[in-house]
DSSP file (Angstrom, degrees, kcal/mol; ACC not computed):
  #  RESIDUE AA STRUCTURE BP1 BP2  ACC     N-H-->O    O-->H-N    N-H-->O    O-->H-N    TCO  KAPPA ALPHA  PHI   PSI    X-CA   Y-CA   Z-CA
    1    1 A M              0   0    0      0, 0.0     2,-0.7     0, 0.0     5,-0.1   0.000 360.0 360.0 360.0 130.4   -6.7    6.4  -21.8
    2    2 A N        -     0   0    0      6,-0.2     5,-0.3     3,-0.2     6,-0.2  -0.882 360.0-178.3 -99.2 116.5   -4.8    3.5  -20.6
    3    3 A N  S    S+     0   0    0     -2,-0.7     3,-0.2     1,-0.1    -1,-0.1   0.506  77.5  57.4 -92.5  -5.3   -6.6    0.2  -21.3
    4    4 A T  S    S+     0   0    0      1,-0.3     2,-0.6     4,-0.0    -1,-0.1   0.900 116.9  25.7 -89.7 -48.8   -4.1   -2.0  -19.6
    5    5 A I  S >  S-     0   0    0      3,-0.0     3,-1.5    83,-0.0    -1,-0.3  -0.928  89.4-136.6-118.9 104.2   -4.0   -0.5  -16.1
    6    6 A K  T 3  S+     0   0    0     -2,-0.6    74,-2.3     1,-0.3    75,-0.6  -0.308  83.1  12.6 -64.2 136.3   -7.3    1.2  -15.3
    7    7 A G  T 3  S+     0   0    0     -5,-0.3    -1,-0.3     1,-0.2     2,-0.1   0.550  85.6 157.6  78.7   8.1   -7.2    4.6  -13.7
    8    8 A M    <   +     0   0    0     -3,-1.5     2,-0.3    -6,-0.2    -1,-0.2  -0.435  10.6 130.7 -70.3 139.2   -3.4    5.0  -14.2
    9    9 A G  E     -A   78   0A   0     69,-0.8    69,-2.8    -2,-0.1     2,-0.2  -0.957  62.0 -64.2-171.4 169.9   -2.1    8.6  -14.1
   10   10 A F  E     +A   77   0A   0     -2,-0.3    67,-0.2    67,-0.2     3,-0.1  -0.461  49.6 161.8 -67.4 134.6    0.6   10.7  -12.6
   11   11 A H  E     -     0   0A   0     65,-1.8    44,-1.8     1,-0.3     2,-0.3   0.680  54.5 -34.7-115.7 -62.8    0.3   10.9   -8.8
   12   12 A H  E     -Ab  76  55A   0     64,-0.9    64,-2.9    42,-0.2     2,-0.4  -0.992  35.9-138.8-158.1 164.2    3.6   12.1   -7.4
   13   13 A I  E     -Ab  75  56A   0     42,-1.4    44,-2.6    -2,-0.3     2,-0.4  -0.994  26.8-135.7-125.7 137.8    7.4   12.0   -7.5
   14   14 A G  E     -Ab  74  57A   0     60,-2.1    59,-2.9    -2,-0.4    60,-0.6  -0.806  17.6-168.5-100.7 131.5    9.4   11.7   -4.3
   15   15 A L  E     -Ab  72  58A   0     42,-3.1    44,-2.8    -2,-0.4     2,-0.5  -0.975  15.3-142.5-122.9 125.7   12.5   13.9   -3.7
   16   16 A K  E     - b   0  59A   0     55,-3.8     2,-0.3    -2,-0.4    47,-0.2  -0.769  27.2-165.9 -86.6 125.3   15.0   13.4   -0.9
   17   17 A V        -     0   0    0     42,-3.1    45,-2.8    -2,-0.5     3,-0.3  -0.869  26.7-149.4-120.4 147.4   16.1   16.8    0.4
   18   18 A A  S    S+     0   0    0     -2,-0.3     2,-0.6     1,-0.3    43,-0.3   0.884  96.8  35.4 -78.6 -41.3   19.0   17.9    2.6
   19   19 A D  S  > S-     0   0    0      1,-0.2     4,-2.7    41,-0.1    -1,-0.3  -0.862  71.1-173.6-119.0  94.7   17.3   20.9    4.2
   20   20 A F  H  > S+     0   0    0     -2,-0.6     4,-2.7    -3,-0.3    -1,-0.2   0.905  82.0  46.0 -57.7 -49.8   13.6   20.0    4.7
   21   21 A E  H  > S+     0   0    0      1,-0.2     4,-2.4     2,-0.2    -1,-0.2   0.890 113.5  49.3 -65.0 -40.3   12.4   23.4    5.9
   22   22 A K  H  > S+     0   0    0      2,-0.2     4,-2.5     1,-0.2    -1,-0.2   0.938 113.4  46.2 -63.1 -46.9   14.2   25.3    3.2
   23   23 A S  H  X S+     0   0    0     -4,-2.7     4,-2.7     1,-0.2     5,-0.3   0.917 111.4  52.5 -62.4 -43.0   12.9   23.0    0.4
   24   24 A K  H  X S+     0   0    0     -4,-2.7     4,-2.3    -5,-0.2    -1,-0.2   0.937 111.8  45.9 -57.1 -48.5    9.4   23.2    1.9
   25   25 A R  H  X S+     0   0    0     -4,-2.4     4,-1.8     1,-0.2    -1,-0.2   0.909 113.1  49.7 -61.7 -43.5    9.5   27.0    1.8
   26   26 A M  H  X S+     0   0    0     -4,-2.5     4,-0.6     2,-0.2    -2,-0.2   0.918 113.2  44.4 -66.1 -43.8   11.0   27.2   -1.7
   27   27 A Y  H ><>S+     0   0    0     -4,-2.7     5,-1.6     1,-0.2     3,-0.8   0.876 112.7  51.9 -69.8 -35.6    8.4   24.8   -3.2
   28   28 A Q  H ><5S+     0   0    0     -4,-2.3     3,-1.8    -5,-0.3    -1,-0.2   0.832 101.7  61.8 -66.3 -30.6    5.6   26.6   -1.4
   29   29 A A  H 3<5S+     0   0    0     -4,-1.8    -1,-0.2     1,-0.3    -2,-0.2   0.714  96.6  59.7 -67.2 -19.6    6.9   29.9   -2.8
   30   30 A L  T <<5S-     0   0    0     -3,-0.8    -1,-0.3    -4,-0.6    -2,-0.2   0.397 130.5 -96.9 -85.5   2.5    6.2   28.4   -6.3
   31   31 A G  T < 5S+     0   0    0     -3,-1.8     2,-0.2     1,-0.3    -3,-0.2   0.452  76.7 144.8  97.9   1.6    2.5   28.2   -5.2
   32   32 A M      < -     0   0    0     -5,-1.6     2,-0.4    16,-0.1    -1,-0.3  -0.528  37.0-146.7 -74.1 141.6    2.6   24.5   -4.1
   33   33 A T  E     -C   49   0A   0     16,-1.4    16,-3.2    -2,-0.2     2,-0.2  -0.861  17.0-106.1-115.7 146.5    0.3   23.8   -1.2
   34   34 A E  E     +C   48   0A   0     -2,-0.4    14,-0.2    14,-0.2     3,-0.1  -0.474  37.3 169.4 -69.7 130.3    0.6   21.4    1.7
   35   35 A I  E     -     0   0A   0     12,-2.9     2,-0.3     1,-0.4    -1,-0.2   0.809  62.6 -19.7-103.6 -57.6   -1.7   18.4    1.4
   36   36 A V  E     -C   47   0A   0     11,-0.9    11,-3.2    73,-0.1    -1,-0.4  -0.990  57.7-175.4-155.7 146.6   -0.5   15.9    4.0
   37   37 A G  E     +CD  46 108A   0     71,-1.8    71,-2.0    -2,-0.3     2,-0.3  -0.958   3.2 175.7-142.6 161.2    2.6   15.2    6.0
   38   38 A W  E     +C   45   0A   0      7,-2.3     7,-3.0    -2,-0.3    69,-0.1  -0.973  38.9  39.7-158.2 166.2    3.9   12.7    8.5
   39   39 A G        -     0   0    0     67,-0.4     2,-0.3    -2,-0.3     5,-0.2  -0.032  63.5-111.3  79.6 174.4    7.0   11.7   10.5
   40   40 A E    >   -     0   0    0      4,-0.1     3,-2.4    20,-0.0     4,-0.1  -0.951  65.0  -9.3-142.3 159.6    9.6   13.9   12.3
   41   41 A G  G >  S-     0   0    0     -2,-0.3     3,-1.7     1,-0.3    19,-0.1  -0.220 132.4  -4.8  56.0-133.6   13.2   14.8   11.9
   42   42 A N  G 3  S+     0   0    0      1,-0.3    -1,-0.3    18,-0.1    -3,-0.0   0.481 138.1  57.4 -71.8  -1.0   15.1   12.8    9.2
   43   43 A E  G <  S+     0   0    0     -3,-2.4    -1,-0.3    16,-0.1    -2,-0.2   0.290  78.2 125.4-107.6   6.3   11.9   10.7    8.8
   44   44 A E    <   -     0   0    0     -3,-1.7    16,-2.7    -5,-0.2     2,-0.3  -0.435  36.3-174.9 -73.7 141.4    9.6   13.7    7.9
   45   45 A V  E     -CE  38  59A   0     -7,-3.0    -7,-2.3    14,-0.2     2,-0.4  -0.987   4.1-174.1-134.9 142.7    7.6   13.5    4.7
   46   46 A L  E     -CE  37  58A   0     12,-1.9    12,-3.0    -2,-0.3     2,-0.5  -0.992  13.7-149.7-142.0 131.1    5.4   16.1    3.1
   47   47 A M  E     -CE  36  57A   0    -11,-3.2   -12,-2.9    -2,-0.4   -11,-0.9  -0.882  16.5-168.0 -99.9 129.8    3.1   16.0    0.0
   48   48 A L  E     -CE  34  56A   0      8,-2.8     8,-2.3    -2,-0.5     2,-0.5  -0.944  19.5-128.8-117.0 137.7    2.7   19.2   -1.9
   49   49 A D  E     -CE  33  55A   0    -16,-3.2   -16,-1.4    -2,-0.4     6,-0.2  -0.732   7.8-153.0 -84.4 128.8    0.1   19.9   -4.6
   50   50 A L        -     0   0    0      4,-3.0    -1,-0.1    -2,-0.5     5,-0.1   0.696  53.1 -96.4 -73.8 -18.9    1.6   21.3   -7.7
   51   51 A G  S    S+     0   0    0      3,-0.5     4,-0.1   -18,-0.1    -2,-0.1   0.128 116.7  63.0 124.8 -19.2   -1.7   23.0   -8.6
   52   52 A D  S    S-     0   0    0      2,-0.3     3,-0.1     0, 0.0    -3,-0.0   0.203 122.0 -88.4-118.5  13.1   -3.3   20.4  -10.9
   53   53 A G  S    S+     0   0    0      1,-0.5     2,-0.1     0, 0.0     0, 0.0   0.106  93.7 121.6  97.7 -21.7   -3.5   17.5   -8.5
   54   54 A G        -     0   0    0     -5,-0.1    -4,-3.0     1,-0.0    -3,-0.5  -0.414  51.9-146.4 -67.8 153.5    0.0   16.2   -9.3
   55   55 A R  E     -bE  12  49A   0    -44,-1.8   -42,-1.4    -6,-0.2     2,-0.5  -0.922  20.5-150.4-131.7 150.7    2.2   16.1   -6.2
   56   56 A L  E     -bE  13  48A   0     -8,-2.3    -8,-2.8    -2,-0.3     2,-0.6  -0.984  19.0-155.8-112.0 126.6    5.7   16.5   -5.1
   57   57 A E  E     -bE  14  47A   0    -44,-2.6   -42,-3.1    -2,-0.5     2,-0.4  -0.918   7.1-155.2-107.5 114.6    6.6   14.4   -2.0
   58   58 A L  E     -bE  15  46A   0    -12,-3.0   -12,-1.9    -2,-0.6     2,-0.5  -0.753   5.5-163.8 -91.5 132.8    9.5   15.7    0.0
   59   59 A F  E     -bE  16  45A   0    -44,-2.8   -42,-3.1    -2,-0.4     3,-0.4  -0.973  12.2-140.4-115.6 124.8   11.6   13.3    2.1
   60   60 A A  S    S+     0   0    0    -16,-2.7   -42,-0.1    -2,-0.5   -18,-0.1  -0.231  76.1  60.6 -70.4 169.2   13.9   14.7    4.9
   61   61 A G  S    S+     0   0    0    -43,-0.3   -43,-0.2   -44,-0.3    -1,-0.2   0.595  70.9 132.4  90.2  11.9   17.3   13.1    5.5
   62   62 A G        +     0   0    0    -45,-2.8     2,-0.3    -3,-0.4    -1,-0.2  -0.171  27.2 174.5 -82.8-176.1   18.9   13.8    2.1
   63   63 A G        -     0   0    0      2,-0.4   -45,-0.1   -47,-0.2     4,-0.1  -0.905  49.9 -72.4-166.7-167.2   22.3   15.3    1.4
   64   64 A D  S    S+     0   0    0     -2,-0.3     2,-0.1     2,-0.1     7,-0.1   0.714 102.5  87.5 -78.4 -20.3   24.8   16.1   -1.3
   65   65 A H  S    S-     0   0    0      1,-0.1     2,-0.6     5,-0.0    -2,-0.4  -0.428  81.7-121.2 -75.6 154.4   25.7   12.4   -1.8
   66   66 A L        -     0   0    0     -2,-0.1     5,-0.1    -4,-0.1    -2,-0.1  -0.860  23.7-147.8 -96.8 125.9   23.6   10.4   -4.2
   67   67 A S    >   -     0   0    0     -2,-0.6     3,-1.8     3,-0.2     4,-0.1  -0.224  41.0 -85.0 -77.7 178.5   22.0    7.3   -2.7
   68   68 A K  T 3  S+     0   0    0      1,-0.3     3,-0.1     2,-0.1    -1,-0.1   0.862 135.4  38.1 -52.6 -38.3   21.4    4.2   -4.7
   69   69 A S  T 3  S-     0   0    0      1,-0.3     3,-0.3    56,-0.0    -1,-0.3   0.341 111.7-129.7 -97.1   6.8   18.2    5.7   -6.1
   70   70 A G    <   -     0   0    0     -3,-1.8    -1,-0.3     1,-0.2    -3,-0.2  -0.321  49.6 -50.8  77.0-164.6   19.6    9.2   -6.4
   71   71 A K  S    S+     0   0    0     -3,-0.1   -55,-3.8    -5,-0.1     2,-0.6   0.776 123.6  78.9 -80.8 -26.4   17.8   12.2   -5.0
   72   72 A W  E     -A   15   0A   0     -3,-0.3   -57,-0.3   -57,-0.2     3,-0.1  -0.750  67.7-165.1 -81.0 123.1   14.6   11.2   -6.6
   73   73 A V  E     -     0   0A   0    -59,-2.9     2,-0.3    -2,-0.6    53,-0.3   0.926  56.3 -34.3 -79.0 -47.5   13.1    8.5   -4.4
   74   74 A H  E     -A   14   0A   0    -60,-0.6   -60,-2.1    51,-0.1     2,-0.5  -0.985  47.7-114.7-166.9 165.6   10.5    7.0   -6.8
   75   75 A F  E     -Af  13 127A   0     51,-2.1    53,-2.8    -2,-0.3     2,-0.4  -0.969  35.5-158.3-111.6 122.4    8.0    7.7   -9.5
   76   76 A A  E     -Af  12 128A   0    -64,-2.9   -65,-1.8    -2,-0.5   -64,-0.9  -0.837   9.5-170.9-110.6 140.1    4.4    7.1   -8.4
   77   77 A M  E     -Af  10 129A   0     51,-2.9    53,-2.5    -2,-0.4   -67,-0.2  -0.980  24.6-120.3-126.2 138.5    1.4    6.4  -10.6
   78   78 A M  E     -Af   9 130A   0    -69,-2.8   -69,-0.8    -2,-0.4     2,-0.3  -0.425  32.8-178.4 -69.0 150.7   -2.3    6.2   -9.5
   79   79 A A        -     0   0    0     51,-1.7     3,-0.3   -71,-0.2   -72,-0.2  -0.955  32.4-145.8-151.9 134.6   -4.0    2.9  -10.2
   80   80 A D  S    S+     0   0    0    -74,-2.3     2,-0.5    -2,-0.3   -73,-0.1   0.861 104.0  31.7 -64.3 -34.6   -7.6    1.9   -9.5
   81   81 A D     >  -     0   0    0    -75,-0.6     4,-2.2     1,-0.1    -1,-0.3  -0.870  68.2-177.0-128.7  95.5   -6.3   -1.7   -8.8
   82   82 A V  H  > S+     0   0    0     -2,-0.5     4,-2.5    -3,-0.3     5,-0.2   0.873  84.7  53.4 -61.4 -40.2   -2.8   -1.6   -7.2
   83   83 A E  H  > S+     0   0    0      1,-0.2     4,-2.3     2,-0.2    -1,-0.2   0.918 110.3  46.2 -63.8 -43.4   -2.6   -5.4   -7.1
   84   84 A A  H  > S+     0   0    0      2,-0.2     4,-2.4     1,-0.2    -1,-0.2   0.893 112.2  51.3 -66.5 -39.4   -3.4   -5.7  -10.8
   85   85 A A  H  X S+     0   0    0     -4,-2.2     4,-2.3     2,-0.2    -2,-0.2   0.919 110.1  49.7 -62.7 -43.5   -1.0   -3.0  -11.7
   86   86 A Y  H  X S+     0   0    0     -4,-2.5     4,-2.2     2,-0.2    -2,-0.2   0.925 112.1  47.3 -60.5 -47.0    1.8   -4.7   -9.7
   87   87 A E  H  X S+     0   0    0     -4,-2.3     4,-2.2     1,-0.2    -1,-0.2   0.881 110.4  52.9 -64.0 -38.7    1.1   -8.1  -11.4
   88   88 A T  H  X S+     0   0    0     -4,-2.4     4,-1.1     2,-0.2    -1,-0.2   0.912 109.2  49.4 -62.4 -42.8    1.1   -6.4  -14.8
   89   89 A A  H  <>S+     0   0    0     -4,-2.3     5,-2.4     1,-0.2     3,-0.3   0.906 109.6  51.0 -64.2 -41.7    4.5   -4.8  -14.1
   90   90 A L  H ><5S+     0   0    0     -4,-2.2     3,-1.7     1,-0.2    -1,-0.2   0.905 108.0  52.3 -63.0 -40.5    5.9   -8.2  -13.0
   91   91 A K  H 3<5S+     0   0    0     -4,-2.2    -1,-0.2     1,-0.3    -2,-0.2   0.770 104.6  57.4 -65.2 -25.0    4.7   -9.8  -16.2
   92   92 A A  T 3<5S-     0   0    0     -4,-1.1    -1,-0.3    -3,-0.3    -2,-0.2   0.254 127.3-100.5 -90.0  12.2    6.5   -7.0  -18.1
   93   93 A S  T < 5S+     0   0    0     -3,-1.7    -3,-0.2     1,-0.3     2,-0.2   0.566  73.7 145.0  80.2  12.9    9.8   -8.0  -16.4
   94   94 A F      < -     0   0    0     -5,-2.4    -1,-0.3    -6,-0.1    27,-0.2  -0.550  52.8-115.8 -70.2 149.7    9.9   -5.3  -13.8
   95   95 A L  E     -G  120   0A   0     25,-2.5    25,-2.6    -2,-0.2     2,-0.2  -0.670  26.3-110.9 -89.2 142.5   11.4   -6.7  -10.6
   96   96 A P  E     +G  119   0A   0      0, 0.0    23,-0.2     0, 0.0    -1,-0.1  -0.469  44.0 158.3 -70.5 141.1    9.4   -6.9   -7.4
   97   97 A L  E    S+     0   0A   0     21,-2.0    22,-0.2     1,-0.2    29,-0.0   0.597  71.5   4.6-123.1 -58.1   10.3   -4.6   -4.6
   98   98 A T  E    S-G  118   0A   0     20,-2.0    20,-2.4     3,-0.0    -1,-0.2  -0.955  73.5-137.4-134.4 114.4    7.3   -4.2   -2.3
   99   99 A P  E     -     0   0A   0      0, 0.0    17,-0.1     0, 0.0   -16,-0.1  -0.232  49.6 -67.0 -64.5 161.9    4.2   -6.3   -2.9
  100  100 A P  E     +     0   0A   0      0, 0.0     2,-0.3     0, 0.0    17,-0.2  -0.189  68.4 159.9 -53.3 134.3    0.8   -4.5   -2.6
  101  101 A K  E     -G  116   0A   0     15,-2.2    15,-2.6    -3,-0.1     2,-0.5  -0.985  38.9-120.7-152.2 157.3    0.0   -3.4    1.0
  102  102 A I  E     -G  115   0A   0     -2,-0.3     2,-0.5    13,-0.2    13,-0.3  -0.884  26.8-166.1-102.2 132.7   -2.2   -1.0    2.8
  103  103 A V  E     -G  114   0A   0     11,-3.3    11,-2.7    -2,-0.5     2,-0.6  -0.979  11.1-151.1-122.8 124.0   -0.4    1.6    5.0
  104  104 A S  E     -G  113   0A   0     -2,-0.5     2,-0.3     9,-0.2     9,-0.3  -0.859  21.7-148.9 -93.1 120.9   -2.2    3.7    7.6
  105  105 A L  E     -G  112   0A   0      7,-2.9     2,-1.8    -2,-0.6     7,-0.6  -0.706  18.8-137.6 -94.7 139.7   -0.3    6.9    8.0
  106  106 A D        +     0   0    0     -2,-0.3   -67,-0.4     5,-0.1     2,-0.1  -0.527  58.0 161.5 -84.8  67.0   -0.1    9.0   11.2
  107  107 A S        -     0   0    0     -2,-1.8   -69,-0.2     5,-0.2   -71,-0.0  -0.380  30.0-101.6 -96.7 165.4   -0.7   11.9    8.9
  108  108 A R  B    S+D   37   0A   0    -71,-2.0   -71,-1.8     1,-0.2    -2,-0.0  -0.978  92.2  15.6-131.5 145.4   -1.8   15.5    9.4
  109  109 A P  S    S+     0   0    0      0, 0.0     2,-0.3     0, 0.0    -1,-0.2  -0.996 137.5   3.5 -82.1 -11.1   -4.1   17.3    9.1
  110  110 A E  S    S-     0   0    0      0, 0.0     2,-0.3     0, 0.0    -3,-0.1  -0.952  78.7-105.1-133.1 156.3   -6.1   14.1    8.8
  111  111 A K        +     0   0    0     -2,-0.3     2,-0.3    -5,-0.1    -5,-0.1  -0.620  43.6 179.7 -78.1 132.7   -5.3   10.4    9.1
  112  112 A I  E     -G  105   0A   0     -7,-0.6    -7,-2.9    -2,-0.3     2,-0.4  -0.919  20.1-146.9-130.8 159.0   -5.2    8.6    5.8
  113  113 A S  E     -G  104   0A   0     -2,-0.3    20,-2.3    -9,-0.3     2,-0.3  -0.965  17.2-170.8-122.4 144.4   -4.6    5.1    4.5
  114  114 A I  E     -GH 103 132A   0    -11,-2.7   -11,-3.3    -2,-0.4     2,-0.5  -0.931  19.1-139.3-130.9 154.5   -3.0    4.2    1.2
  115  115 A Q  E     +GH 102 131A   0     16,-3.4    16,-1.8    -2,-0.3     2,-0.3  -0.978  34.0 171.3-112.0 129.4   -2.4    1.1   -0.8
  116  116 A V  E     -GH 101 130A   0    -15,-2.6   -15,-2.2    -2,-0.5     2,-0.3  -0.930  19.6-179.0-136.0 157.3    1.0    0.9   -2.4
  117  117 A A  E     - H   0 129A   0     12,-1.4    12,-2.7    -2,-0.3     2,-0.4  -0.957  14.2-153.1-151.3 145.4    3.2   -1.5   -4.3
  118  118 A F  E     +GH  98 128A   0    -20,-2.4   -21,-2.0    -2,-0.3   -20,-2.0  -0.949  12.2 177.5-125.7 143.4    6.7   -0.9   -5.7
  119  119 A V  E     -GH  96 127A   0      8,-2.3     8,-2.7    -2,-0.4     2,-0.4  -0.894  25.3-124.0-132.4 165.6    8.7   -2.5   -8.6
  120  120 A V  E     -GH  95 126A   0    -25,-2.6   -25,-2.5    -2,-0.3     6,-0.2  -0.949  22.1-144.5-116.9 132.0   12.2   -1.8  -10.0
  121  121 A G    >   -     0   0    0      4,-3.2     3,-1.8    -2,-0.4   -28,-0.0  -0.169  37.8 -84.2 -86.2-177.6   12.8   -0.9  -13.6
  122  122 A P  T 3  S+     0   0    0      0, 0.0    -1,-0.1     0, 0.0    -2,-0.0   0.690 127.2  44.8 -65.6 -21.4   15.7   -1.8  -15.9
  123  123 A D  T 3  S-     0   0    0      2,-0.1    -2,-0.0     0, 0.0    -3,-0.0   0.172 125.1 -94.6-106.8  17.5   18.0    1.0  -14.7
  124  124 A G  S <  S+     0   0    0     -3,-1.8     2,-0.1     1,-0.3     0, 0.0   0.476  76.4 148.5  86.5   2.4   17.2    0.5  -11.0
  125  125 A E        -     0   0    0     -5,-0.1    -4,-3.2     1,-0.1     2,-0.5  -0.436  43.8-129.5 -72.5 144.9   14.5    3.1  -10.9
  126  126 A E  E     - H   0 120A   0    -53,-0.3   -51,-2.1    -6,-0.2     2,-0.4  -0.824  20.5-167.3 -98.6 131.0   11.7    2.6   -8.4
  127  127 A L  E     -fH  75 119A   0     -8,-2.7    -8,-2.3    -2,-0.5     2,-0.4  -0.944   4.7-158.6-115.8 139.1    8.1    2.8   -9.6
  128  128 A E  E     -fH  76 118A   0    -53,-2.8   -51,-2.9    -2,-0.4     2,-0.5  -0.947   9.8-152.3-118.6 136.5    5.1    3.0   -7.2
  129  129 A F  E     -fH  77 117A   0    -12,-2.7   -12,-1.4    -2,-0.4     2,-0.4  -0.933  29.8-170.5-102.8 133.9    1.5    2.1   -7.8
  130  130 A F  E     +fH  78 116A   0    -53,-2.5   -51,-1.7    -2,-0.5     2,-0.3  -0.958  22.8 165.3-138.3 139.4   -0.6    4.2   -5.4
  131  131 A K  E     - H   0 115A   0    -16,-1.8   -16,-3.4    -2,-0.4     2,-0.5  -0.937  30.6-133.1-151.0 131.2   -4.2    4.5   -4.3
  132  132 A Q  E       H   0 114A   0     -2,-0.3   -18,-0.3   -18,-0.2    -2,-0.0  -0.730 360.0 360.0 -80.6 130.9   -5.7    6.3   -1.3
  133  133 A V              0   0    0    -20,-2.3   -19,-0.2    -2,-0.5    -1,-0.1   0.388 360.0 360.0-114.6 360.0   -8.1    3.9    0.4
């Protein structure tokens, strides 16, 4: 139980992939199921359920080169209060990246809205606080 950030738990990790369809097929072959997706082409994103509610988020447009953040895009954690989690991270010396905001996704099979905030850790890693609203 986390008493500092209520409701915190693993939500998803984002992976940038070079061949979106191949990666999608391979992860689905491991039993992961499609939850929600959005975008097209090099902007396509797909969330897959690992089986226990944890998720893998695939991002199209990757390659063999390593971007600034590597192939892993970010580490996301659920939070009951995204704004409080963001403020807690800033007080702990994480750097601000994206302040809390609500994003309405043109997602399929249903439209969803999420609240997210991002901070940067000491080695440049990106952390996301996430809540579906």
